[in-house]
Backbone as CSV, one residue per row, in Angstrom:
resi,resn,N_x,N_y,N_z,CA_x,CA_y,CA_z,C_x,C_y,C_z
1,MET,96.069,85.834,77.582,95.204,85.742,78.559,95.668,85.613,79.695
2,GLU,97.390,85.790,80.110,97.632,86.095,81.661,96.505,87.027,82.259
3,PHE,96.454,88.113,81.525,95.620,89.446,81.492,93.968,89.395,81.940
4,ILE,93.686,88.593,81.335,92.096,87.655,81.833,92.200,86.961,83.237
5,GLY,93.262,85.860,83.284,93.438,85.491,84.870,93.826,86.666,85.844
6,VAL,93.931,87.455,85.767,93.939,87.811,86.439,93.043,88.973,87.255
7,LEU,91.948,89.487,85.347,91.068,90.055,85.634,89.727,89.396,86.024
8,ILE,89.367,87.706,86.255,88.563,87.289,86.229,88.574,87.737,88.030
9,PRO,89.283,86.876,88.600,89.722,87.060,90.305,88.523,88.142,90.176
10,ILE,89.564,89.589,90.108,89.058,91.134,90.953,87.796,90.979,90.185
11,PHE,86.790,90.735,88.822,85.661,91.002,88.819,85.004,90.268,89.428
12,SER,85.079,88.600,89.486,83.614,88.001,90.673,84.438,88.178,92.019
13,ILE,85.053,89.453,92.878,84.532,89.743,93.919,83.825,91.050,93.675
14,PHE,84.173,91.771,92.390,83.220,92.860,92.535,81.592,91.993,92.584
15,ALA,81.509,90.977,92.022,80.223,90.530,91.307,79.876,90.330,92.795
16,ILE,80.422,89.481,93.346,79.931,88.594,94.900,79.668,89.862,95.919
17,GLY,80.352,90.906,95.954,80.236,91.956,96.543,79.060,92.239,96.054
18,TYR,78.703,92.757,94.734,77.139,93.820,94.927,76.269,92.196,95.022
19,ILE,76.082,91.414,94.569,75.207,90.355,95.374,74.746,90.456,96.594
20,GLY,76.093,90.919,97.485,75.795,90.964,98.509,75.260,91.623,99.056
21,ILE,75.268,93.354,98.440,75.026,94.411,99.328,73.494,94.307,98.177
22,LYS,72.922,94.250,97.089,72.264,93.927,96.707,70.866,93.277,97.395
23,PHE,71.657,92.099,97.440,70.179,91.155,97.502,70.231,90.322,98.881
24,LEU,70.989,90.504,99.478,71.247,89.778,100.864,71.046,91.253,101.797
25,ARG,71.481,92.189,101.458,71.769,93.068,102.436,72.588,93.709,103.109
26,ILE,73.628,92.822,102.922,74.636,92.709,103.465,75.827,94.255,104.421
27,ASP,75.791,94.489,105.374,76.361,95.472,105.910,77.467,95.144,105.911
28,ILE,77.988,96.687,105.433,79.866,96.520,104.697,80.893,97.145,105.430
29,LYS,80.408,98.098,106.359,81.083,98.330,107.519,82.331,97.247,107.696
30,PRO,81.805,96.261,108.686,82.310,95.324,109.556,83.287,94.284,108.501
31,ILE,82.893,93.971,107.538,83.662,93.521,106.616,84.837,94.089,106.247
32,SER,84.535,95.560,106.169,85.339,96.597,105.373,86.622,96.788,106.788
33,THR,86.451,96.488,107.613,86.816,96.588,108.467,88.082,95.390,109.294
34,VAL,87.144,94.291,109.009,88.365,93.313,109.275,89.002,92.989,108.364
35,THR,88.668,93.198,106.863,89.620,93.961,105.560,90.837,94.261,106.235
36,LEU,90.981,95.203,106.790,91.931,96.282,106.432,92.351,96.028,107.848
37,TYR,92.246,95.373,109.472,93.417,95.103,110.748,93.773,93.986,110.350
38,LEU,92.832,92.741,110.085,93.464,91.349,109.616,94.045,91.410,108.446
39,MET,93.202,91.108,107.175,94.277,91.222,105.922,95.350,91.637,105.096
40,SER,95.285,92.810,106.084,96.867,93.467,105.595,97.772,93.477,106.256
41,PRO,98.069,92.923,107.883,99.358,92.391,108.144,99.592,90.917,107.375
42,PHE,98.539,89.985,106.847,98.890,88.830,105.631,98.911,89.408,104.701
43,LEU,98.689,89.933,104.385,99.132,90.733,102.996,100.781,90.824,103.000
44,ALA,100.908,92.013,104.435,102.641,92.654,104.458,103.706,91.013,104.692
45,PHE,103.208,90.211,105.534,103.875,89.193,105.755,104.277,88.320,104.684
46,ARG,103.243,88.117,103.996,103.508,87.621,102.073,104.702,87.911,101.888
47,THR,104.056,89.644,101.686,104.809,90.333,100.547,106.847,90.013,100.906
48,PHE,107.234,90.574,102.288,108.394,89.605,103.006,109.285,88.273,102.756
49,TYR,107.911,87.419,102.446,108.514,86.072,102.937,108.497,85.915,101.109
50,GLN,108.101,86.347,100.637,108.185,86.091,98.865,109.495,87.213,98.738
51,ASN,109.778,87.744,99.064,110.787,88.136,98.031,111.812,88.550,99.242
52,ASN,113.259,88.665,98.744,114.289,88.607,99.618,114.767,90.135,99.900
53,LEU,114.815,90.413,101.034,115.420,91.871,102.220,116.882,91.644,101.540
54,ASN,116.693,93.349,100.797,118.017,93.934,100.656,118.353,95.493,101.113
55,MET,118.719,96.034,100.572,119.407,97.297,101.296,118.646,98.376,100.222
56,ASP,117.045,97.713,99.747,116.532,98.627,98.998,116.058,99.246,100.476
57,TYR,115.159,98.318,101.079,114.002,98.290,101.927,114.607,99.040,103.250
58,VAL,115.620,98.715,103.640,116.637,100.235,104.154,116.461,101.507,103.987
59,TYR,116.605,101.806,102.515,116.931,103.332,101.664,115.211,103.626,101.425
60,LEU,114.332,102.837,101.941,112.875,102.872,102.038,112.292,103.371,102.710
61,GLY,112.898,102.926,103.854,112.375,103.207,105.041,113.265,104.598,105.704
62,GLY,114.479,104.927,105.937,115.269,105.947,105.863,114.268,107.139,105.002
63,PHE,114.567,106.891,103.715,113.515,107.962,103.007,112.135,108.552,103.963
64,LEU,111.200,107.112,104.317,110.214,107.636,104.665,110.114,108.558,106.099
65,LEU,110.950,108.033,106.867,111.387,108.449,108.009,111.193,109.696,107.853
66,VAL,112.650,110.002,106.912,112.886,111.721,106.372,111.847,112.477,106.078
67,LEU,111.113,111.705,105.295,110.019,112.625,105.035,108.845,113.195,105.916
68,CYS,108.646,112.522,106.980,107.850,112.302,107.890,108.225,113.755,109.050
69,ILE,109.388,113.377,109.153,110.189,114.269,109.644,110.341,115.720,109.051
70,ILE,110.887,115.860,108.221,109.791,117.268,107.466,108.828,117.644,106.830
71,SER,108.502,116.807,106.856,106.502,117.028,107.538,106.428,117.624,108.610
72,LEU,106.763,117.087,109.839,106.390,117.565,111.007,107.113,119.202,110.776
73,LEU,108.380,119.432,110.642,109.168,120.614,111.382,108.166,121.490,110.159
74,PHE,107.648,120.966,108.933,106.626,121.868,108.173,105.560,122.190,109.071
75,ALA,105.044,121.213,109.332,103.831,121.512,110.229,103.807,122.863,111.212
76,TYR,105.214,122.279,112.304,104.954,122.809,113.621,105.669,124.166,113.265
77,ILE,105.713,124.250,111.762,106.437,125.868,111.230,105.228,126.469,110.754
78,VAL,104.668,125.804,110.150,103.533,126.841,110.019,101.897,127.059,111.278
79,GLY,101.923,125.920,112.022,101.191,126.323,112.756,101.667,127.186,114.125
80,TYR,102.771,127.602,114.169,103.628,128.343,114.952,103.023,129.953,114.318
81,PHE,103.956,130.005,113.227,103.509,131.549,112.369,101.401,131.867,112.679
82,ARG,100.782,130.582,112.631,99.505,130.905,112.389,99.290,131.061,113.754
83,LYS,99.673,130.726,114.785,99.186,131.067,115.987,98.030,130.162,116.280
84,TRP,98.052,129.039,116.015,97.353,127.823,116.026,97.252,127.181,117.353
85,ASP,95.964,127.043,118.028,95.963,126.569,118.980,96.479,124.745,119.028
86,GLU,96.690,123.962,120.030,96.999,122.381,120.407,96.269,121.802,119.403
87,SER,95.238,121.873,119.835,94.141,121.007,118.662,94.159,120.686,117.490
88,ALA,94.351,122.167,116.568,94.924,122.577,115.288,95.887,122.204,114.883
89,LYS,96.973,122.415,115.657,98.461,121.872,114.926,98.831,120.277,115.131
90,SER,98.022,119.781,116.601,97.753,118.222,116.185,96.821,117.741,114.807
91,SER,95.843,118.489,114.360,95.585,117.676,113.470,95.930,117.693,112.574
92,PHE,97.042,119.107,112.127,97.403,119.025,111.116,98.749,118.243,110.936
93,TYR,99.180,118.339,112.223,100.323,116.642,112.408,99.833,115.583,111.777
94,SER,98.526,115.508,112.364,98.355,114.147,111.804,97.869,113.938,110.207
95,CYS,96.855,115.096,109.852,97.426,115.001,107.873,98.431,115.181,107.655
96,LEU,99.413,116.171,108.095,100.113,115.742,106.613,101.109,114.192,107.163
97,CYS,101.321,113.669,108.598,101.851,112.925,108.664,101.793,111.218,108.045
98,PHE,100.155,111.207,107.870,99.194,110.228,107.918,98.561,110.361,106.318
99,TYR,99.180,111.521,105.253,98.421,111.419,104.048,99.660,110.870,103.400
100,GLU,100.929,111.173,103.537,101.597,110.279,102.621,101.684,109.071,102.495
């Protein structure tokens, strides 16, 4: 029963989105932009507010920092040996750091 209680809101959102696009001709780009930039911080704040902070968050943050630094070093080495220009290296840095 709990499974259905989780699925009903999800399918309701899909149905509202389908109706909005199909019949009301709503442009989806502004809605997705607002959702990404406005709602994501609210979700993160709610998550941190409801959960107790412990050392696991520090370990996770440290791991992500080390992973990003290793990815940047890898990108720098690959760019150096392939003799890429600065714009190609910068693009590669962005791809590796934001892909994780």
